[in-house]
C-alpha positions as CSV (number, residue, x, y, z in Angstrom):
1,X,54.1,-4.5,-0.3
2,X,55.2,-1.5,-2.3
3,X,55.0,-1.5,-6.1
4,X,56.2,1.1,-8.6
5,X,56.9,1.4,-12.3
6,X,60.1,2.3,-13.9
7,X,61.6,2.3,-17.4
8,X,63.2,-1.0,-18.2
9,X,67.0,-1.1,-18.8
10,X,69.2,-3.7,-20.5
11,X,70.1,-4.9,-17.0
12,X,66.5,-6.1,-16.6
13,X,66.6,-8.2,-19.8
14,X,66.9,-11.7,-18.1
15,X,64.1,-10.9,-15.7
16,X,61.9,-9.7,-18.5
17,X,62.7,-12.7,-20.6
18,X,61.8,-15.0,-17.6
19,X,58.4,-13.2,-17.1
20,X,57.6,-13.5,-20.9
21,X,58.5,-17.2,-20.9
22,X,56.3,-17.8,-17.8
23,X,53.4,-16.0,-19.5
24,X,53.9,-18.1,-22.6
25,X,53.7,-21.2,-20.5
26,X,50.5,-20.0,-18.7
27,X,48.8,-19.2,-22.1
28,X,49.8,-22.7,-23.4
29,X,48.5,-24.4,-20.2
30,X,45.2,-22.5,-20.8
31,X,45.0,-23.8,-24.3
32,X,45.4,-20.3,-25.8
33,X,47.6,-20.1,-29.0
34,X,48.7,-16.5,-28.2
35,X,52.5,-16.1,-27.9
36,X,53.0,-19.8,-28.9
37,X,54.9,-19.1,-32.1
38,X,58.0,-17.6,-30.6
39,X,56.7,-14.0,-30.3
40,X,57.7,-12.0,-28.4
41,X,61.2,-13.2,-28.8
42,X,64.6,-11.9,-27.6
43,X,64.9,-9.5,-30.6
44,X,61.5,-7.9,-29.8
45,X,62.4,-7.5,-26.2
46,X,65.8,-6.0,-26.9
47,X,64.2,-3.6,-29.3
48,X,61.7,-2.6,-26.6
49,X,64.7,-1.7,-24.4
50,X,66.6,0.1,-27.2
51,X,63.5,2.2,-28.0
52,X,62.9,2.9,-24.3
53,X,59.3,1.7,-24.4
54,X,59.6,-1.2,-22.0
55,X,58.6,-0.8,-18.4
56,X,58.9,-3.0,-15.3
57,X,56.8,-3.2,-12.3
58,X,59.0,-3.5,-9.2
59,X,57.6,-5.2,-6.1
60,X,59.7,-6.0,-3.1
61,X,62.9,-5.0,-5.1
62,X,62.1,-7.6,-7.7
63,X,60.8,-7.4,-11.3
64,X,57.2,-8.5,-10.9
65,X,55.8,-7.5,-14.3
66,X,56.5,-6.1,-17.7
67,X,54.6,-3.9,-20.2
68,X,55.2,-1.7,-23.2
69,X,54.0,1.8,-24.1
70,X,54.1,1.9,-27.9
71,X,54.0,5.5,-29.2
72,X,54.0,4.8,-32.9
73,X,51.1,4.3,-35.3
74,X,49.8,0.7,-35.2
75,X,48.9,-0.3,-38.8
76,X,46.5,-3.0,-37.5
77,X,44.7,-0.4,-35.5
78,X,44.1,1.7,-38.5
79,X,42.0,-1.1,-40.1
80,X,39.6,-1.8,-37.1
81,X,36.7,-4.0,-38.1
82,X,33.3,-4.6,-36.5
83,X,33.5,-1.3,-34.6
84,X,35.4,2.0,-34.5
85,X,37.6,4.1,-32.3
86,X,36.1,7.0,-30.3
87,X,38.4,9.3,-32.2
88,X,40.9,9.1,-34.9
89,X,43.6,11.3,-36.3
90,X,45.1,12.2,-32.9
91,X,48.2,10.7,-31.3
92,X,47.5,7.6,-29.2
93,X,49.6,5.2,-27.2
94,X,49.1,1.5,-27.3
95,X,49.9,-0.9,-24.5
96,X,51.5,-4.2,-25.3
97,X,53.2,-7.3,-23.8
98,X,51.6,-7.2,-20.4
99,X,53.0,-10.0,-18.4
100,X,53.4,-10.8,-14.7
101,X,55.9,-13.0,-12.9
102,X,54.5,-16.3,-11.7
103,X,56.1,-15.5,-8.4
104,X,53.6,-12.7,-8.0
105,X,50.4,-14.3,-9.4
106,X,47.3,-14.0,-7.3
107,X,48.3,-10.7,-5.8
108,X,46.2,-8.6,-8.3
109,X,49.4,-7.0,-9.6
110,X,48.2,-7.1,-13.2
111,X,45.8,-4.3,-12.3
112,X,48.6,-2.4,-10.5
113,X,50.8,-2.8,-13.6
114,X,48.0,-1.6,-15.9
115,X,47.2,1.4,-13.6
116,X,50.9,2.4,-13.6
117,X,51.2,2.1,-17.4
118,X,48.0,4.3,-17.8
119,X,49.6,6.9,-15.5
120,X,52.9,6.8,-17.4
121,X,51.0,7.3,-20.7
122,X,49.1,10.3,-19.1
123,X,52.4,11.8,-17.9
124,X,53.6,11.6,-21.5
125,X,50.6,13.6,-22.5
126,X,48.4,10.9,-24.0
127,X,44.6,10.9,-23.6
128,X,43.9,8.1,-26.1
129,X,45.0,4.7,-24.9
130,X,44.6,1.5,-26.9
131,X,45.2,-2.2,-26.3
132,X,44.3,-5.5,-27.9
133,X,44.2,-9.1,-26.7
134,X,43.5,-12.6,-28.0
135,X,39.8,-13.5,-28.2
136,X,40.5,-16.5,-26.0
137,X,42.4,-14.7,-23.3
138,X,39.8,-14.1,-20.6
139,X,42.4,-13.1,-18.0
140,X,43.7,-10.2,-20.0
141,X,40.2,-9.2,-21.1
142,X,39.3,-8.9,-17.4
143,X,42.4,-6.8,-16.6
144,X,41.7,-4.5,-19.6
145,X,38.0,-4.0,-18.7
146,X,38.8,-3.5,-15.0
147,X,41.3,-0.7,-16.0
148,X,38.4,1.2,-17.7
149,X,39.0,0.2,-21.3
150,X,36.0,-0.2,-23.5
151,X,35.6,-2.7,-26.4
152,X,35.8,-1.0,-29.8
153,X,36.1,-3.8,-32.4
154,X,38.4,-6.3,-33.9
155,X,41.9,-5.8,-35.3
156,X,44.1,-8.3,-37.2
157,X,47.8,-8.5,-36.5
158,X,50.1,-9.5,-39.2
159,X,50.7,-13.0,-37.9
160,X,49.0,-16.4,-37.9
161,X,45.9,-16.3,-35.8
162,X,46.2,-12.5,-35.6
163,X,42.6,-11.7,-34.7
164,X,42.5,-9.5,-31.6
165,X,39.8,-7.8,-29.6
166,X,40.5,-4.0,-29.5
167,X,39.9,-1.7,-26.6
168,X,40.3,2.0,-25.9
169,X,40.4,4.2,-22.9
170,X,40.0,8.0,-23.2
171,X,41.5,10.0,-20.4
172,X,40.2,13.4,-19.4
173,X,42.5,16.5,-19.7
174,X,41.8,19.4,-17.5
């Protein structure tokens, strides 16, 4: 099985939407209130595509996963609590909306998707990578830690139940 990452295009929208909906259903089945209020909705996904920050993991010529590299300042990240970032004041990229198609669950492709997103961030010149997840989402916490991210504290997103665990990975530059 070959897997690669490419920038998402408007043509990918329905596949991305399906994957996000499947992720919402999985979170709901797990009793996690993350993504249960409509977010991320079609507007957010279209905006990802317009801003060219959405990426798809292609496996066997199908969209197997989705993720976002967000290259803008994250206001919630600037107010980290119960910890601190390794460094501040330098450009960073944050990873968001990691989701895998239910057709590919159990194949460890979440780790493949994360590794490819880290590589894409490195190719863009970033050495400071950040991500957050819901405190009750052990699957994502496992993927994040397995990808070499370290826990840094708590951030609060501007939404109901917005408490998130924040992680950071520093890449070496030689």
